C-alpha positions in Angstrom: 38.2 223.1 0.4 38.3 219.4 2.0 38.0 216.6 0.1 34.6 214.7 0.5 35.0 211.5 2.5 34.8 208.4 1.2 33.7 204.8 3.0 34.4 201.0 2.6 31.6 199.2 0.9 30.3 198.2 3.7 30.0 201.8 5.1 32.4 202.3 7.4 35.7 204.8 7.1 38.4 204.2 4.9 40.9 201.6 5.9 44.2 204.5 6.5 44.9 204.3 10.6 43.3 207.6 13.0 45.7 209.8 14.6 45.0 208.1 17.9 44.1 204.3 17.6 45.8 201.4 18.3 46.9 199.6 15.3 44.5 197.4 17.6 41.6 199.1 17.4 42.0 198.5 13.4 43.1 195.3 13.0 39.9 194.6 14.9 37.9 197.2 13.2 38.7 195.8 9.7 38.5 191.8 11.0 34.8 192.7 12.2 33.8 194.8 8.7 35.5 191.1 7.0 33.4 188.5 9.5 30.2 190.7 8.4 30.8 190.4 5.0 31.0 187.2 5.2 28.2 186.5 7.5 26.2 188.3 4.3 23.6 185.0 3.8 23.9 185.1 -0.4 20.2 185.0 -2.3 21.3 181.6 -3.0 17.8 180.6 -3.9 14.4 180.0 -3.5 13.0 178.8 -0.4 11.6 175.8 -1.3 8.5 174.1 0.5 10.7 171.6 2.9 13.0 174.5 3.6 14.9 173.9 7.8 12.2 175.6 10.5 15.3 178.6 10.7 12.4 181.0 13.0 14.7 181.4 15.4 16.4 185.3 15.8 19.9 183.9 16.3 19.7 182.2 13.2 19.8 186.3 11.6 21.3 187.8 14.7 24.6 186.0 16.1 27.1 185.3 13.8 28.2 181.7 14.5 24.8 181.0 13.4 24.6 183.1 11.1 27.4 181.5 9.1 26.3 177.8 9.9 22.9 178.8 8.8 24.7 180.2 5.2 26.9 176.8 4.9 24.0 174.7 5.4 22.6 177.0 2.4 25.4 177.2 0.3 24.8 173.2 0.6 21.7 172.7 -0.6 22.4 175.2 -3.7 24.8 173.4 -4.9 22.7 170.0 -4.3 19.5 171.2 -5.9 21.9 172.5 -9.1 22.7 168.5 -9.2 19.3 167.4 -8.9 18.1 169.7 -11.8 20.8 168.6 -14.1 20.2 168.5 -18.0 22.9 165.3 -17.3 20.0 163.8 -16.1 17.4 162.0 -18.2 13.9 164.5 -17.6 12.0 161.6 -15.8 15.2 160.7 -13.4 15.3 164.2 -12.0 12.3 164.2 -9.8 13.4 161.2 -8.0 16.8 163.2 -7.6 15.1 166.4 -6.5 13.7 164.2 -3.8 16.7 162.3 -2.7 18.2 165.9 -2.6 15.3 167.8 -0.6 15.1 164.3 1.7 19.6 164.9 2.0 19.1 169.2 2.8 16.3 168.5 5.1 17.7 165.7 7.3 21.3 167.3 7.2 20.2 170.9 9.0 21.4 171.8 11.9 18.1 172.4 13.5 17.9 168.8 13.4 21.1 168.6 16.4 20.5 169.4 19.4 24.5 171.4 19.8 23.4 173.4 16.3 19.9 174.5 17.6 19.9 177.8 19.6 16.6 176.8 21.0 16.6 174.1 22.2 20.5 175.0 23.9 18.3 178.0 25.1 15.7 175.9 26.5 17.7 173.3 28.2 19.4 176.8 30.0 16.7 177.8 31.2 14.9 174.7 32.4 17.8 173.5 34.0 18.0 170.6 31.4 14.2 169.9 32.5 13.6 170.2 28.6 16.7 167.8 27.7 15.0 165.2 30.2 11.9 165.7 28.8 12.9 164.9 25.3 15.1 161.8 26.9 11.8 160.5 27.6 9.9 160.8 24.4 12.8 159.7 23.1 12.2 156.3 24.8 8.5 156.5 24.5 8.8 156.7 20.6 10.8 154.4 20.0 9.1 152.0 21.8 5.8 152.9 20.4 6.2 154.2 17.1 9.7 152.4 16.3 11.6 155.3 16.7 9.4 158.0 14.0 8.7 161.2 16.4 5.5 161.4 17.4 3.1 164.3 16.1 1.1 165.2 18.9 0.7 164.2 22.9 -0.4 160.2 23.3 -4.1 159.6 23.9 -5.6 162.1 22.6 -8.5 160.9 21.0 -11.0 158.1 21.1 -12.6 156.4 18.1 -16.3 156.9 17.9 -16.1 158.9 20.2 -14.0 161.4 19.0 -13.4 160.6 15.5 -15.6 158.3 13.2 -18.2 158.9 15.5 -21.1 159.7 12.9 -23.9 157.4 13.7 -24.7 154.0 11.5 -24.8 150.1 11.0 -22.4 147.8 9.2 -24.7 146.2 6.9 -22.2 143.9 5.7 -18.9 142.5 6.0 -16.5 139.7 3.9 -13.4 138.6 4.2 -12.0 142.5 2.6 -14.0 145.0 3.9 -17.2 146.0 5.5 -20.2 148.1 4.4 -21.0 150.6 6.9 -24.6 153.0 6.5 -25.2 155.5 7.9 -27.9 157.2 10.2 -30.2 159.7 8.5 -30.2 163.1 9.2 -33.4 164.7 7.2 -37.1 163.0 7.0 -37.1 163.3 3.1 -33.5 161.5 1.6 -33.0 161.9 -2.3 -33.4 158.9 -4.3 -30.0 158.0 -5.7 -27.5 156.6 -2.7 -24.1 157.7 -2.5 -21.0 154.9 -2.1 -17.7 156.5 -0.6 -14.5 154.4 -1.4 -11.7 155.1 0.6 -8.2 155.1 0.1 -7.1 151.3 0.4 -3.6 152.1 2.3 -5.0 154.9 4.6 -8.8 154.0 7.0 -12.0 155.1 5.3 -12.9 157.5 8.2 -11.1 160.5 7.0 -14.3 160.9 5.5 -16.2 161.0 8.5 -12.7 162.2 10.3 -14.4 165.0 13.5 -17.8 166.1 14.3 -17.7 169.5 12.3 -14.8 168.5 9.9 -17.1 165.3 8.5 -17.7 164.7 5.4 -20.6 162.3 6.2 -21.7 164.1 8.4 -22.5 166.5 5.4 -23.8 164.8 3.6 -26.1 163.1 5.6 -27.4 166.1 6.4 -27.1 166.7 3.1 -30.4 164.9 2.9 -28.0 161.9 1.5 -27.9 158.5 2.2 -24.2 157.6 2.8 -22.9 154.3 2.1 -19.1 153.8 3.0 -16.3 151.0 2.7 -13.8 150.3 5.3 -10.8 148.0 4.4 -9.9 145.3 6.2 -6.0 145.3 7.9 -3.9 142.5 6.4 -1.3 142.7 8.8 -2.5 139.3 10.1 -4.4 137.5 6.5 -2.4 134.8 4.6 -5.0 136.2 1.6 -3.4 136.6 -1.9 -5.9 140.3 -2.7 -4.6 141.5 -6.1 -6.4 145.0 -7.2 -9.1 142.4 -9.5 -9.9 140.5 -6.8 -10.5 143.1 -4.5 -12.7 144.1 -6.9 -14.6 141.4 -7.1 -14.8 140.4 -4.0 -15.4 143.4 -2.3 -16.3 145.9 -4.1 -18.7 144.5 -6.6 -20.0 142.5 -3.5 -20.8 145.8 -1.5 -22.3 147.4 -4.1 -24.9 145.1 -4.1 -25.8 145.8 -0.9 -26.2 149.0 -1.3 -28.4 148.5 -4.8 -30.5 146.1 -2.5 -31.2 147.9 0.3 -32.1 151.2 -1.4 -34.0 149.2 -4.1 -32.6 151.4 -7.1 -30.6 150.9 -10.0 -28.1 154.0 -9.7 -25.7 155.0 -7.3 -23.2 157.7 -6.9 -19.4 156.8 -6.5 -17.0 158.8 -4.9 -13.3 157.6 -4.8 -10.8 159.3 -3.1 -6.6 159.2 -4.4 -6.5 155.9 -4.6 -10.0 154.8 -4.1 -10.7 157.0 -6.8 -9.1 153.7 -9.3 -11.7 151.7 -8.5 -14.8 153.9 -8.5 -13.7 155.5 -11.8 -13.6 151.2 -12.1 -17.1 150.8 -11.0 -18.0 153.3 -13.2 -16.8 151.5 -16.6 -18.1 148.1 -15.4 -21.5 149.8 -14.8 -21.5 151.6 -18.1 -20.6 147.7 -19.5 -23.1 145.4 -17.9 -25.9 147.8 -17.4 -26.8 145.8 -14.6 -27.3 149.1 -13.0 -26.0 152.7 -13.6 -23.7 155.1 -12.0 -25.4 158.2 -11.8 -22.3 160.4 -10.5 -18.6 159.8 -10.3 -16.2 161.8 -7.8 -12.3 162.1 -7.9 -10.8 163.4 -5.2 -7.6 163.9 -5.4 -7.2 161.1 -7.7 -4.3 159.8 -10.8 -5.8 158.4 -12.8 -2.3 157.9 -14.5 1.3 159.0 -14.1 2.4 162.4 -13.8 4.1 163.7 -16.5 8.0 163.6 -16.3 7.0 159.7 -16.3 4.9 159.2 -18.8 6.6 158.4 -21.7 6.9 154.2 -22.2 9.0 152.5 -19.8 10.1 154.6 -17.8 8.5 152.6 -14.9 9.5 149.5 -14.8 7.8 145.7 -13.0 11.1 145.7 -11.5 11.4 149.3 -9.8 8.4 148.9 -9.0 8.8 145.3 -7.0 12.1 146.8 -5.5 9.8 149.4 -3.6 7.1 146.8 -2.7 10.6 144.4 -1.2 11.3 147.6 0.5 8.0 148.2 2.1 6.7 144.8 2.9 6.1 143.4 6.5 6.1 139.9 4.4 5.7 138.1 1.2 2.1 139.0 1.4 2.1 142.3 3.1 2.8 146.2 2.8 3.9 147.1 5.7 1.6 150.4 6.7 3.6 152.0 8.7 6.7 152.0 6.2 4.2 153.4 3.6 3.2 155.9 5.7 7.3 157.0 5.7 7.5 156.9 2.5 4.8 159.3 2.0 5.9 161.5 5.2 9.2 161.5 3.6 8.0 163.8 0.4 7.3 166.8 3.0 9.9 164.8 5.6 11.0 168.9 7.6 7.0 168.9 8.3 6.1 165.5 9.1 9.4 164.1 10.5 12.0 166.4 12.0 9.7 169.0 13.0 7.8 167.0 15.5 11.7 165.4 16.0 13.4 168.6 17.5 10.4 170.0 19.4 9.9 167.0 20.7 12.8 164.6 21.6 15.5 168.1 21.2 13.3 171.3 23.0 10.6 168.4 25.2 7.4 169.4 24.0 4.9 167.9 22.3 2.8 169.5 19.1 -0.8 169.8 19.9 -3.5 167.6 19.4 -4.5 167.7 15.7 -7.6 165.1 14.2 -5.8 164.4 11.0 -3.1 163.9 12.6 -4.6 161.0 14.6 -5.9 159.3 11.3 -2.6 159.3 9.4 -0.7 157.6 12.1 -3.4 155.1 12.5 -2.0 152.8 9.1 -2.9 149.9 7.7 -1.3 146.5 6.4 -2.2 145.9 2.5 -1.6 142.8 0.6 1.8 143.1 -1.8 -0.2 142.0 -4.8 -2.2 144.9 -5.0 0.1 147.0 -4.0 2.4 146.2 -7.3 -1.1 145.8 -10.1 -2.3 149.0 -8.6 1.2 150.6 -9.6 1.2 148.7 -12.9 -2.3 150.4 -13.4 -1.1 154.0 -13.1 1.7 152.4 -15.0 -0.5 152.7 -18.5 0.0 154.9 -21.4 -3.5 157.5 -21.2 -3.9 156.0 -24.8 -3.8 152.3 -24.0 -6.9 150.9 -23.9 -6.1 147.7 -21.8 -6.1 150.2 -18.5 -7.3 147.6 -16.6 -9.1 143.7 -17.0 -12.1 142.6 -14.4 -14.4 139.8 -14.6 -13.3 139.2 -18.8 -14.0 143.4 -19.4 -11.6 145.5 -20.4 -11.9 148.8 -18.8 -10.5 152.2 -19.1 -11.3 155.9 -18.1 -12.0 156.8 -21.6 -15.6 154.5 -21.8 -17.3 156.2 -18.1 -20.2 157.6 -19.4 -21.3 159.1 -15.7 -20.9 163.0 -15.4 -17.8 163.0 -13.0 -16.7 165.8 -10.3 -12.9 166.2 -9.4 -11.7 167.7 -7.7 -7.1 168.4 -6.7 -4.9 170.8 -4.2 -2.5 173.0 -5.4 0.1 172.2 -3.0 -0.5 167.8 -3.0 2.5 166.6 -2.3 1.1 162.8 -3.3 -1.5 163.8 -6.3 0.1 167.0 -8.5 -3.3 169.0 -9.2 -1.4 168.9 -12.7 -2.0 164.8 -12.7 -5.9 164.9 -11.5 -6.4 167.4 -14.4 -5.2 165.0 -16.5 -6.7 162.1 -16.0 -10.1 164.1 -15.3 -9.4 164.6 -18.7 -9.5 160.7 -19.6 -13.1 160.7 -18.5 -16.2 160.3 -20.7 -19.6 162.4 -19.9 -19.9 165.6 -18.9 -16.8 167.0 -16.3 -16.6 169.3 -13.7 -12.8 170.0 -12.5 -12.2 172.2 -9.3 -8.8 173.4 -7.0 -8.6 174.3 -3.6 -5.5 176.0 -2.6 -4.8 173.2 0.5 -2.4 170.0 0.8 -3.7 166.6 0.0 -6.1 165.9 2.8 -8.0 169.2 1.9 -9.3 167.4 -0.3 -11.4 165.5 1.7 -12.0 167.6 4.7 -12.9 170.8 3.6 -15.3 172.3 6.3 -17.5 175.1 5.6 -15.7 177.6 7.4 -15.3 181.9 6.7 -13.1 183.0 4.2 -13.0 179.2 2.5 -12.3 179.5 -1.6 -11.8 177.7 -4.7 -11.2 177.9 -7.8 -13.2 176.0 -10.9 -13.3 177.1 -14.9 -16.4 176.7 -17.4 -14.5 174.5 -19.4 -11.9 171.6 -19.2 -9.2 172.5 -22.1 -6.4 170.3 -23.2 -3.9 171.5 -20.4 -3.6 171.9 -17.2 -2.1 175.5 -17.3 -4.9 176.5 -19.6 -7.6 175.8 -17.1 -5.5 177.7 -14.7 -5.5 180.1 -16.8 -9.6 180.7 -17.0 -10.4 179.7 -13.6 -11.9 182.3 -10.8 -11.8 182.3 -7.4 -15.5 181.0 -5.9 -15.8 181.2 -2.0 -16.7 178.5 -0.2 -16.0 175.5 0.9 -16.4 172.9 -2.5 -18.6 171.2 0.1 -21.3 173.3 -0.9 -20.2 173.2 -4.7 -20.0 169.7 -4.8 -23.0 168.9 -3.4 -25.5 171.2 -5.5 -23.5 169.3 -7.8 -24.7 166.1 -6.8 -28.3 167.3 -6.2 -29.0 167.6 -9.5 -27.9 164.0 -10.6 -29.5 161.9 -7.4 -33.2 161.8 -8.5 -36.4 162.3 -6.3 -36.7 162.9 -2.7 -37.9 159.6 -0.7 -38.3 158.1 2.9 -35.2 158.5 4.9 -33.8 154.7 4.9 -32.6 153.8 8.6 -30.1 151.2 8.9 -31.0 147.8 10.3 -28.9 145.6 12.5 -28.0 142.8 9.9 -27.9 139.0 11.8 -24.9 137.4 12.6 -23.1 140.6 12.7 -20.7 141.0 15.7 -20.0 144.7 16.4 -21.9 146.3 14.2 -22.7 149.8 15.1 -20.2 152.0 13.8 -17.2 152.7 12.9 -17.4 148.7 12.9 -15.0 146.1 13.2 -12.3 146.4 11.2 -11.8 150.0 11.9 -10.3 148.9 15.7 -8.4 146.6 14.3 -4.6 147.5 14.7 -5.5 150.4 16.7 -2.2 152.2 18.3 -3.0 151.9 21.7 -0.2 154.6 22.8 -2.3 157.5 20.2 -5.9 156.5 20.7 -7.8 154.4 22.1 -10.6 152.1 21.2 -13.8 153.0 22.7 -15.7 149.5 24.8 -17.8 147.1 23.4 -21.1 147.8 24.0 
């Protein structure tokens, strides 16, 4: 009886040379086995949301590319261990993890021509035409975008036609903002109007993105009288505008116009992201002054406090915020909107920077046109003082009473008495949903919290379509983890749930209110004058004057 044949760990015959084989063949077999063992990519860590896109088959089938991928994975794993080190204080770890992610994304081999198999193959198959197109794209991006790779073909959209297309008029304008009132689509409307307050770092038309994807269009069709603030770009302004001045000289006059136009004493307030802070402050201000009443408060991806690692005392120093504002500044008074947008993009740099770079510059392609990308590329320059004031408010501990002081009154979320509808996104890279939940817990009145399985901009743009869903729960326990455990899925867009919730707090039906032209206002048709200022000519062309 012969003994059973043994094998090596790689599944090949044992190392002894067969009688009819040459020593060269044996050496080649052993070298192949050793290389195959070395090229097996180890399970170093779970792929992160920003992991480099090794989608090409070469990264798993061809030995040199597999080795290169393994080396990058090992380096990323090592850096992540350093970023998560227990030697770092808890409130410094998020910054360390951000830097690790930024470095590993920037050094991914897919970002370079000679280490990107897809780019090399495209150049070979097109006889260099893809490289020529890539050079043209690079030159165009340097000329028009300060070197940031374009994420869509230039000239893809037109404001007033493809974006910000809901009909309406400017019913108020001052040196800080415009107030738009939208034309009704129903013969009867709810008595209580709705005032939309946008993020002050972006233009307002995230609320009115595109036909069929516009929250304004949806609300108007549901029978609401909708007003929206459009913030002015401050790139050429000499105004030294802080949070209090923007509130008193901008938001309060706009509110007064809404109340006078509709002849009511109640208003539904909606704020998205940083605009949610103004909506919350306005609801508290109304509760204290009793000049009018906030009938409801809607907060979309809004943080009223810092994420949990930062809420220890004195962890966010004023010098840190000033240093950040200096890095982002255009001049002494103004924060450069492009730099601020770049700072946000760095949080998801693989998707926002490196994938467009490899597609446009290395493979000679342009990604398809997308309305959210167009809006995101249309930046606002904002007052530096407003930027500093905003982060100082967030840096207050949640139990501080003097959260914000306006017109001699101390404002605090806990003093808000209006019912609140709060929405957050599960994969939000700007406002973590746990932070939005903790912020909602600070508010008084009846609170409703909902969670959507998408990103930051899905908290505004979420048109009804098959398969959409979100999470809700009947109670709001002390922690976000407890809420998530009790939450149940609900079919449909959150727009449905929101308008049902808002209808119960918007009074009786009254005749529709049609916006009227205001004397002395130039370019008074929506989207207004301020939305057109600063339009990037390479991206979207403004409409001709009517």
